[in-house]
Every structure is written in C-alpha cells, then in structure tokens.
LOLO-496826 format. One line per 2 residues: number of its first residue (from 1); their letters; for each residue y, x, z of C-alpha. Coordinates in steps of 0.001 Angstrom, whole numbers, plus 524288, in hexadecimal, padded with zeros to 5 digits. Layout:
<nodes>
NUM = A = Y X Z | ...;
</nodes>
This chain:
<nodes>
1 = MK = F165D 8D0FE AC998 | F1BC3 8D55C ABDAF;
3 = YG = F0F0F 8DBE3 ABAFA | F0798 8D10F ABB01;
5 = RL = F0F90 8C9CD AB29C | F0F73 8D57E AA6DA;
7 = KY = F0251 8D678 AA880 | EFFC6 8C783 AA6A9;
9 = FL = F0A82 8C892 A9B0F | F0206 8D3FC A93DD;
11 = IL = EF5C9 8CD8E A94A9 | EFC97 8C168 A8F2C;
13 = SI = F019C 8C849 A84F7 | EF60F 8CFA2 A8123;
15 = GF = EEBDD 8C4D9 A81D7 | EF487 8B988 A7906;
17 = FS = EFF46 8BFAF A722B | EF6CC 8CC59 A705E;
19 = IH = EFECB 8D85C A744F | F00FE 8E0C9 A69D1;
21 = SY = F00C0 8F183 A6D76 | F0C58 8F9BB A6633;
23 = AQ = F039B 904C2 A628F | EFB26 8FC40 A57C4;
25 = TE = EF548 90352 A4B08 | EF474 8FA45 A3F8A;
27 = LK = EE8FB 8FBB7 A3530 | EEB50 8F53C A2970;
29 = SK = EE17F 8F70F A1CB5 | ED805 8F11C A1259;
31 = VV = EC9D6 8EC82 A12D6 | EC264 8EBE8 A0729;
33 = DF = EB3BC 8EB9B A0211 | EB287 8FA3D 9FE57;
35 = LT = EA86C 8F789 9F2C7 | EB39B 8EBD1 9EC54;
37 = YM = EBF0E 8EF74 9F1BC | EC187 8E2C8 9F521;
39 = PI = EC8F2 8DD42 A0229 | EBF5F 8DAF1 A0CCF;
41 = ES = EC570 8CF8E A14E5 | EC43B 8CBFC A238D;
43 = AS = EBF8D 8D905 A264A | EBEE9 8DBEA A327B;
45 = VY = EC897 8E650 A3895 | EC7CC 8EADA A47D1;
47 = VK = EC70A 8F64F A512E | EBA28 8F81C A55F2;
49 = NT = EB62A 8F29B A63A5 | EC37B 8ECA5 A651B;
51 = TV = EC9F3 8DDD4 A62DA | ED3A6 8E255 A5916;
53 = GS = ED050 8DF88 A491C | ED500 8D710 A3E4A;
55 = IS = ED1A2 8D392 A31AA | ED350 8D732 A2394;
57 = NS = ED9BE 8CCCE A1A01 | ED5E8 8C9BE A0DCC;
59 = DG = EDC81 8D322 A04E1 | ED426 8DBC5 A101A;
61 = KF = EDF3A 8E1BE A16C4 | EDFF7 8E2C1 A27BD;
63 = AL = EE965 8E730 A317B | EE4FB 8E8B0 A3C3F;
65 = VV = EEF55 8EED7 A4A5E | EE789 8F5E7 A52B7;
67 = PR = EECF7 8FA62 A605A | EEE00 90670 A6384;
69 = EF = EE364 90799 A6CAB | ED97E 905B3 A6350;
71 = EN = EDEEC 91014 A5887 | ED1C9 91954 A5D84;
73 = DT = EC9FA 90D77 A58C5 | EC2DD 9099F A4C74;
75 = LV = EC70E 8FFE0 A43D0 | EBB3C 8F749 A3D69;
77 = VS = EBC72 8F07E A3011 | EAF67 8E5F8 A2E05;
79 = SI = EAD00 8DC3F A243E | E9EDA 8D560 A23C3;
81 = GY = E9564 8DB71 A1902 | E9C86 8E9D4 A1A4F;
83 = KS = E9C32 8F536 A227A | EA8D7 8F715 A2CD8;
85 = FK = EB143 90107 A2B8B | EB70A 908DC A372D;
87 = TA = EC012 912D7 A3ABD | EC7ED 9170C A43AA;
89 = IK = ED562 911A1 A46D6 | EDB81 91DD4 A4606;
91 = DF = ED71F 921A9 A3B03 | EDA96 91471 A325D;
93 = DA = EDD9C 91762 A255C | EE781 90CF6 A1FFD;
95 = TS = EE8D5 911E7 A12CB | EDAAB 90FCD A10F7;
97 = DI = ED30D 90152 A0CC0 | EC75D 8FEE9 A160E;
99 = FL = EBB1D 8FD3B A0D55 | EAEC7 8F660 A1233;
101 = EE = EA213 8F6D4 A0D1C | E97E9 8ED30 A0A7D;
103 = EV = E8D0B 8EDE5 A1518 | E81A3 8E4A7 A14B3;
105 = AS = E7460 8E16F A1C18 | E6689 8DDA9 A17F3;
107 = LD = E65A7 8CE7E A1A02 | E55AE 8D066 A19E2;
109 = EI = E5694 8DB40 A21E4 | E5DC3 8D3A1 A2D64;
111 = VL = E583B 8C5DD A2B81 | E48CE 8CDCE A2D95;
113 = IA = E4D73 8D637 A3728 | E47BA 8CCDC A40E0;
115 = ET = E4004 8BF28 A42A9 | E4769 8B9B1 A4BC9;
117 = RP = E5543 8BB60 A4914 | E5912 8B001 A3FDC;
119 = KT = E57DC 8AFB7 A3185 | E5DC8 8A465 A29D5;
121 = GN = E6D15 8A2C6 A28F4 | E6BF7 8960C A31E6;
123 = DI = E64B9 89BCF A3D57 | E6D4F 8A69F A3D34;
125 = VV = E7B7F 89F27 A3F09 | E730C 89678 A478D;
127 = KA = E6FD6 8A299 A4E06 | E7DEC 8A8BC A4E7B;
129 = IE = E8346 89A81 A53B2 | E7C29 89A7D A605A;
131 = RL = E7EAC 8A8C0 A62F3 | E8D47 8A4D3 A6020;
133 = SK = E8E04 8A35B A70FA | E8B73 8B3B6 A721A;
135 = NL = E9242 8B5CF A6559 | E9FEB 8B278 A6849;
137 = PE = EA81C 8B584 A7361 | EA2FC 8AE2A A819E;
139 = LP = EB267 8B341 A8703 | EBDDA 8AEF9 A85D7;
141 = YL = EC6EE 8B7CD A7C08 | ED544 8B707 A758A;
143 = QK = ED581 8BAE5 A673D | EE1DB 8C0C1 A6140;
145 = GF = EE317 8BC10 A52C9 | EED25 8BAB5 A44CB;
147 = LR = EEBC4 8ABF8 A3F03 | EF001 8AB0B A2F50;
149 = HK = EF28E 89BD6 A2E49 | EF446 89810 A1EDC;
151 = ER = EF5BE 88BF9 A184A | EF76D 88D85 A0975;
153 = NK = EF4B4 8891A 9FAB5 | EF009 8900D 9F11C;
155 = KE = EFB01 895E3 9EC97 | F0483 897FC 9F81F;
157 = YK = F038C 898F9 A08B4 | F0AD5 88B4D A0D48;
159 = WL = F0917 89033 A1B9C | F066C 89DB1 A249F;
161 = IE = F05F7 89F0F A319F | F00B8 8ABDF A3686;
163 = SA = F0009 8ADC4 A482E | EFA9A 8B605 A51DF;
165 = IT = EF010 8AE32 A58FD | EE7F3 8ADFB A6650;
167 = LY = ED91D 8A756 A6748 | ED2A4 8A442 A73F4;
169 = DS = EC655 8A2E7 A745E | EBE40 8A034 A8208;
171 = SY = EB170 8A2EB A7C8A | EA6D3 89CA9 A7411;
173 = AS = EA1F1 895C7 A7EF3 | EAC55 88E67 A8170;
175 = GA = EAEBF 88471 A7515 | EBCFD 88706 A6D5C;
177 = KN = EC49E 87890 A70C6 | EC81D 87C82 A7C73;
179 = NL = EC653 88A59 A7DAB | ECCD3 891E8 A71C2;
181 = KI = ED9E8 8922B A7289 | EE2B1 897DB A668D;
183 = NV = EF290 89E57 A678F | EF986 8A0AE A5C99;
185 = DE = F02EA 8ACD5 A62F7 | F0BAF 8AFE9 A5A59;
187 = TR = F0E4A 8AB7D A4A0D | F117C 8B54E A3F14;
189 = KS = F1613 8AC95 A3565 | F1669 89F75 A2FF0;
191 = YD = F1943 8996D A24FF | F182A 88AA9 A20DB;
193 = LR = F19F6 8849F A1295 | F12E7 87906 A1313;
195 = DV = F1F02 86DD4 A1448 | F1B2B 867A8 A063D;
197 = DS = F0CF5 86805 A07CC | F0C35 85FCC A140F;
199 = LF = F0C47 8519E A1063 | EFD8A 85089 A1284;
201 = VY = EFF98 856F6 A2027 | F0C08 84DC9 A235A;
203 = SS = F053C 840CD A1F4F | EF95D 843B0 A2884;
205 = YL = F018F 84698 A316B | F08BA 839E9 A3133;
207 = RY = EFBED 8330D A3141 | EF7B5 83A2F A3F6E;
209 = HA = F0553 838A4 A4645 | F0A33 82CB2 A41E3;
211 = HK = F04F1 81F89 A42E8 | F029F 81937 A3640;
213 = VN = F0579 821F6 A2C0B | EFE1B 825DC A2136;
215 = IR = F05AF 82BEC A1648 | EFDB8 83426 A0CC0;
217 = SR = F0509 8405C A0911 | F075B 83E3D 9FC61;
219 = NL = F1086 8314D A0010 | F1898 83CD5 A0742;
221 = IR = F253A 842B3 A0286 | F2880 85208 A09C7;
223 = DT = F37EB 84E77 A098D | F35DA 840E3 A11FB;
225 = IE = F2F7C 849C9 A1BEE | F3555 85082 A2837;
227 = TA = F32A2 85E58 A272C | F2FC8 85E9F A36EA;
229 = TL = F26D3 85386 A35CE | F1DE5 85A41 A2B86;
231 = VS = F1FA1 8673E A32B9 | F1757 85FB7 A3CEC;
233 = AI = F0D75 85A15 A3565 | F0C71 866E2 A3035;
235 = KW = F0A35 86BE2 A3ED1 | F0098 860B4 A4084;
237 = ND = EF80A 86412 A34A6 | EF68A 87281 A37DA;
239 = ER = EF292 87008 A454B | EE80F 86621 A42F9;
241 = VN = EE266 86F47 A363C | EE63C 87A9E A3798;
243 = GL = EE816 87E85 A46B2 | EDFED 88945 A4DCB;
245 = DH = EDA23 87EE1 A548C | ED233 87AEF A4956;
247 = LF = ECE18 888D6 A4554 | ECA69 88D22 A5236;
249 = RG = EC3E7 88277 A5A79 | EBEA0 87876 A4F24;
251 = KL = EB28A 87925 A48F4 | EB746 88521 A3E6D;
253 = NL = EB5BD 88F23 A49A9 | EA781 88DEC A455F;
255 = VR = EA2D2 898CD A4F69 | EAA7F 896DC A59FB;
257 = NS = EA7FC 8894F A5BC7 | E9ABD 88635 A5715;
259 = NV = E9892 882F1 A6505 | EA0F1 87770 A65B6;
261 = SQ = E9AF5 86ACB A608A | E98FC 86552 A52D0;
263 = AL = E9DCC 875A5 A4F65 | E9B8F 879B9 A4194;
265 = FG = E913B 88418 A4590 | E8C87 87D58 A5278;
267 = SE = E7FA3 878CD A5469 | E7E2A 87144 A4959;
269 = IL = E8334 87BAB A3EAD | E76CD 87A0C A35C8;
271 = DT = E78C0 86C04 A33E2 | E8643 86EC2 A2D0C;
273 = HQ = E8340 87E8E A297B | E7988 88832 A20DB;
275 = FE = E7944 89631 A2317 | E70EE 89FC7 A1935;
277 = LD = E6F70 8ABFE A1DBE | E75FA 8B506 A11B0;
279 = TI = E76D0 8C237 A1463 | E7761 8CD6B A1F32;
281 = LV = E83DF 8D551 A1DFF | E8D06 8DEEA A2A12;
283 = DD = E96D0 8DE21 A30C4 | E9D69 8E943 A382A;
285 = GK = E8F33 8EFAD A37F2 | E87D6 8E1E8 A3C1E;
287 = KL = E7FFD 8DB8F A34EB | E8328 8CB50 A335F;
289 = YK = E7E52 8C044 A2BB2 | E8591 8BAE1 A2087;
291 = IK = E8117 8AC52 A1EF6 | E85CB 8A38E A15DD;
293 = IS = E8AD3 89532 A1D07 | E8713 887D0 A129C;
295 = KS = E883A 87A18 A157C | E7BE8 8726A A1E38;
297 = TD = E78D7 86448 A1FED | E841E 85E71 A2584;
299 = FI = E922D 85EEF A22AE | E9D5A 8685D A2A33;
301 = GL = EA653 85FE5 A310B | EB42C 865BB A38D5;
303 = DT = EB75D 8567D A4061 | EC5C1 85B11 A3E9F;
305 = EN = ECE4A 850BA A43A1 | ED44C 8488C A386C;
307 = IY = ED0A8 85193 A2D5B | EC3F5 84EB7 A2448;
309 = NE = EBC91 85C1C A2715 | EAEDA 8577E A2598;
311 = GF = EA51A 858F1 A1AA2 | EA445 868CD A170D;
313 = EA = E987E 871A2 A15C1 | E998C 87F01 A1B7D;
315 = KG = E9915 88CDC A10D6 | E9AEE 89AA7 A1637;
317 = WI = E9491 8A5BF A1E23 | E9433 8AA46 A2ADB;
319 = YI = E9279 8B77B A2FE4 | E88D9 8BC51 A3A4B;
321 = YW = E8514 8C632 A4175 | E76D3 8CA7B A4139;
323 = DN = E7577 8D0F5 A4F17 | E7D01 8C542 A58BE;
325 = YA = E7E08 8BA9C A4E6F | E8B84 8BB1D A508A;
327 = IK = E937A 8B497 A45A4 | E9E72 8BDE5 A3FEA;
329 = KI = EA3E8 8B518 A3541 | EA293 8A8B2 A302F;
331 = EY = EA8AF 8A41F A1FF6 | EA873 895FE A2231;
333 = EL = EAB81 889E0 A1872 | EABCF 87C28 A1901;
335 = IA = EABDC 87546 A0CE2 | EADC1 86760 A0911;
337 = AS = E9E7B 86117 A0789 | E9F49 8526A A0957;
339 = DA = EA3BB 84809 A0071 | EB149 84619 A074E;
341 = QK = EB5FE 854DF A0AF8 | EB2EA 85737 9FD21;
343 = KR = EBC3C 84EB6 9F6E7 | EC637 84F7A A014A;
345 = SK = EC671 85CCB A0409 | EC652 85ECA 9F184;
347 = SL = ED206 85428 9F47D | ED8E5 85AA0 9FE28;
349 = FD = ED636 86807 9FC79 | ECF1C 86C1D 9F060;
351 = TQ = EC67A 872CA 9F678 | EBAAC 8716E 9FE65;
353 = IN = EBB92 87C67 A0815 | EC1E7 87533 A1191;
355 = HK = EC09B 8806F A1C15 | EBD77 88FCA A1A72;
357 = LV = EBDD5 89609 A2784 | EB8E2 8A5EE A29A5;
359 = IT = EB55B 8A9C3 A3890 | EB321 8B8B2 A3C97;
361 = YK = EAF2E 8BD5A A48F0 | EAFC6 8CAB9 A4EA5;
363 = EF = EA711 8D1B5 A5716 | EAE57 8D5F0 A647F;
365 = DG = EA5C1 8D9F2 A7149 | E9A2C 8D1EE A6B04;
367 = KM = EA0CB 8C5D2 A6799 | EA6CD 8C0B6 A5AEF;
369 = YP = EB545 8BCBF A5CB2 | EBBB8 8B4D0 A50F0;
371 = NY = EC255 8C110 A48C3 | EC6C1 8B7C6 A3D02;
373 = LY = EC895 8AB0A A39C1 | ECB79 8A578 A2B50;
375 = YE = ECF28 895CA A280C | ECFA6 88F89 A1CFF;
377 = AP = ED1FF 88137 A187A | ED9B1 8796C A0FFC;
379 = KL = EE3FD 870CB A1384 | EEA99 862FA A11E0;
381 = VN = EF7C4 86492 A0E91 | EFC3B 85AB1 A0358;
383 = IG = EF09B 852FA 9FCB0 | EF858 84FB5 9F243;
385 = DR = EF102 845B7 9E7C8 | EE384 841B8 9EBBA;
387 = SS = EE284 835BC 9E25B | ED781 83769 9D503;
389 = DR = EE28D 83B2B 9CBC7 | EE63D 84608 9D52C;
391 = EK = EE32F 85313 9CD7A | EE95E 84CAB 9C03A;
393 = NE = EF6E0 8485F 9C9A7 | EF676 8563B 9CE6A;
395 = QE = EF68E 85DC1 9C010 | F0088 85377 9BDCB;
397 = QG = F0942 8576F 9C978 | F072A 8641D 9C7E4;
399 = VD = EFF50 866BF 9D3DC | EFB53 873C9 9D6FC;
401 = KA = EEDCB 874CF 9DEF6 | EF222 883B3 9E4D4;
403 = EQ = EFCBB 87C84 9EC80 | EF52B 86F2C 9EFE1;
405 = FY = EEAFB 87431 9F7C7 | EECCB 87AFE A04D1;
407 = YT = EE37A 88325 A0D47 | EE6F5 88935 A1990;
409 = IQ = EE12D 89503 A1FA4 | EE193 89C88 A2E95;
411 = EI = EDC45 8A6D9 A305B | EDB31 8AFE1 A3C9E;
413 = VF = ED6E5 8BD40 A3FD7 | ED64D 8C0E7 A4D48;
415 = TE = ED84A 8CE55 A527A | ED702 8D0C7 A5F14;
417 = II = ECD9E 8CB20 A6A1C | ED2B1 8CB26 A77DA;
419 = QD = EC70A 8C9B2 A82BA | ECFCC 8CB3E A913A;
421 = PE = ECEA6 8C145 A9A42 | ED9D9 8C309 A9FC9;
423 = II = EE29D 8C510 A91EB | EDA73 8B799 A8DD5;
425 = AQ = EDCF8 8B19F A9B70 | EEBD7 8B4AC A9A11;
427 = AL = EECEB 8B0E1 A8ACC | EE968 8A233 A8EAA;
429 = QA = EF25D 8A056 A99D4 | EFD58 89EC7 A8A63;
431 = DW = EFE8D 89533 A8411 | EF5DB 892BF A785F;
433 = SE = EFB8F 88DC5 A6CC4 | EF2D8 88E5E A5F91;
435 = DI = EFBF5 887DF A55DF | EFF19 89038 A4B22;
437 = FS = F085C 88718 A45F6 | F136C 88A73 A4D24;
439 = SK = F1B4A 89437 A46B3 | F2112 89E7D A52EC;
441 = PY = F2900 8A8B7 A5276 | F24AC 8B5EC A4CA3;
443 = NQ = F2164 8C1F5 A56A9 | F2260 8CE5E A4DE9;
445 = EF = F1D22 8D5B4 A5958 | F1348 8CCBC A5AE5;
447 = WK = F0D4D 8CF0E A4C85 | F10B1 8DD72 A4D6F;
449 = NY = F03DA 8E1EA A515A | EFCB8 8D535 A4E8A;
451 = NV = EEF32 8D3AC A468A | EF0B7 8CD68 A3B36;
453 = LL = EE724 8CA6F A2E8D | EEF72 8CF29 A23D4;
455 = ES = EF38D 8C754 A1865 | EEC4E 8C9AE A0BEA;
457 = AE = EF574 8CC16 A008F | EF6A8 8BD3E 9FBB9;
459 = EE = EF858 8B8A5 A0860 | F0492 8C2A8 A0A81;
461 = KL = F0A18 8BC65 9FC30 | F08E3 8AF66 A01D8;
463 = IQ = F0EB2 8B093 A10C8 | F1A76 8B6AA A0829;
465 = DL = F1B5C 8ABE4 9FF18 | F1A67 8A2EA A0AE5;
467 = SK = F235A 8A89C A132F | F2E14 8AA4F A08DA;
469 = RA = F2E74 89AA6 A097D | F344F 89006 A12D2;
471 = TL = F2DC5 88B1E A1F71 | F2C59 87CA0 A2190;
473 = FK = F2C0B 87FEF A3067 | F385B 88763 A2F65;
475 = Q = F3F73 87C96 A279D;
</nodes>
C-alpha cells in the first residue's frame, strides 16, 4: 500500500510539477555570427536525441540546465541559415562564445531536382498544410515551458509575470478547444504598475458589468475609484485579451488550429494569403524553403468577441523543410488594411501592426513540437483625447507618446517533452489552471534548476526598475 502511494506521488511529481535531479550541469554561453560578431537570437540549444533544450535571447545568450545523466551526450546549437555547432557536454567551454557560420543552398538546384515536386510558394505551403496530420504529434504529450509575459510602453515596463507552465495536447487530429490544456505550475516574478493607466479598461468593465452605464474614460478620476474595483477590471481585461486560452486555442495558433472551421491556415488559406518562394536555407544540416507571406484578395479577421479585430492583411515568412514539408518556423504580422481598421489602429495604438507572432518547432521522433512562441500586440489602456485637435491638445498638455501607447508581449520557450502515457494520465487527474494573472508564492527550490529564457541586458534593467516601485496588487 505504501509502495503504491509512493509510486503515484513520484509519477505525478515528474509529469506535472517537473521534478529536478540534484545532479545538474548548467551550460552558459553566447551565440554569435562568425563574420559580423552580431548576436544570434532564438538559436536552438539542446541535448542531441533528447527533449532537453532552450533558446538564445536577443543578446544571443543562453543558459541550459542539463541533468547529469546526459553529461556524456552532445550539445547542439543551431539556427536557420547557419551550420550547426556540436560539442560533447563534458567538453563544453563556457569561457568562449559559440560562432555559427552561414550556410545556404542553391535555389535553382532544389527547384529543378524533380518535376513532381511543387515549384511555387503557394503550392509548397498548401502541401505543408496537407501534411500536418503526418508531421504533427498524433499521440498525447506534455510539454514543460517557461513564460515571460510583459506589458510596457516605449520607456518602461508596467507589468511583468514569469511562470513555469505545462501544456497538454491530445493530438493534432483533435480540436484544440476541448483537447488542449495549460497549467501554470509556479510563478517566479509578478510586478504590476498599471494603476493610473487603466481608466479605459475600467470604463469598458463598467459597460459590460453594470446596467445602462456608459462612462468614458476621460470622464473618470482615479482618486474616486476603489483600488479593489480597479484590480477586478484589470484582471477581467487581462483574461479576455491576453489569456493563454487565446494564444493556444485561438486562430493565431496558426499551425495547430489549421484543421478548425475558418482557420487562418485552413482550406481557404489562399483567399487571405499569398506565398512566394524566396530561397533555400539550411537548418541543422537539413534544407528548407524560405517563403514570403503577403496579402491576397480578402481581408483577415480574428472574430474576437466584443473587440473589433478585423480588416487585416498578412506579412512575414514561413520556413518549411524540403524533405517532408514540415513547418519549422513562422514569422507573421497582421497589419491594418481596411479603412476602418487603419483609422482605429492609428487612433488607439499609434501603429498599423496589430499582431506580431513568431512560432518555431522542434523535431523529435519524427514529429514537430512547439519550441518557442513570441506574441506582441498593442493594447488599449488609456485612449486619451480622440478629437480632431488631438495633436495640438497633447502638445499643449505635454503628453509623451512614448508613455501613452502600450503593448503586450508573451514569450514561451518549451524545454521538455513528456510522452510517457502513465505520467500523462496521472498529470491529467490533477486540477489545471491557466490563470497567469494571479500571483503565487515564490518556490525557490522549484526554480533552482528550472530552464528559463534569459533576460537581455535591456530587459534586466527594466525589470530591476520595475521591481523597485510600488505594486498595485500589494496595496
């Protein structure tokens, strides 16, 4: 009886809360371009033939905690368009930067190699969408990851959350709405300074929760609003706009949700997107197509409840492996294109780019698993003056645009894949919560050996500044 309980506890701990070995090796370095010495961002750093890995930050720096059981294995550092770097983990030299050399392939040679292969960007992307059922996982799995959720203007951070998360996905064949789950395991940092900047949020909250109330944000005075009520309004807006539910189960999860009705990368993809083959690159020794994404005949819409999220055109790049048509990476922007959306975006956000998304995938056991997600969007906080004399009034009042307009960024790096059916089954018996907005007590032991995305030098300074100031939720 005691043995059975112990086994249950160990399985649950490994599968859901990620138990860490006491014997760990931490590898730290910087990935740079061999010719330019410029840092390489989002380079994949992983232990060969395992699910343990991370990526480099915007400064090219990374830290990877490797269990001692892999100390005789090989570390691989790779990035699209470069030759991979490989070294035995026990021979890793942390005192030296990692230099990657560029590597490209001949576009003409690849395009002409076989008449039966698709030749145009449109045909290649359609082929990749058709093969998603073969290239994405067909069995349930768990992934461990690290989330950094930040909100800022052009000068400072106003909000920061860092969390350890677990993702469960039953398979590509199943709809994400009912078969994809997210849990926030632990929270490392949580600072919030959005108090005085949230009057628009509060006015929206009143319209949806109070009968016949239609108060404009410019008519509100912060000193007359109870802090507890403002906190409720902010949390409500966080969940409807920035919750993990929208990022993973919504249309912006372009590849995973391509099999649902009206998906952006669904059967009607060419009505809203056009794709042009640009060149052939190399990633970790494998050739892949680099394809440009541009607008088509129809506008793109996200069908967001209670928010006008329509009238966009797409721009970006998609990278697809040449041999099996698996999607490796997507760089994707939605830009205001309709007259109504252009006016709205200029007035409320001071930008025409409404959604910016980067998704990369890691190949393991012949299937492609999410590896890194970056999502950025401007955010309504305090709209201020929207009259025709707005610019004149703002100049007279000394309004600083660098402080007025906000945007939200969510970064997720997945560092471990769990496929064991018994561990998955036990994990699913626990209570799951994807609420990233409620702070949790700091668990020092948990974070000691948990793989995270390093802050850049700029981020580190902004975080330090933020942490020194008062927090709304601690009042």
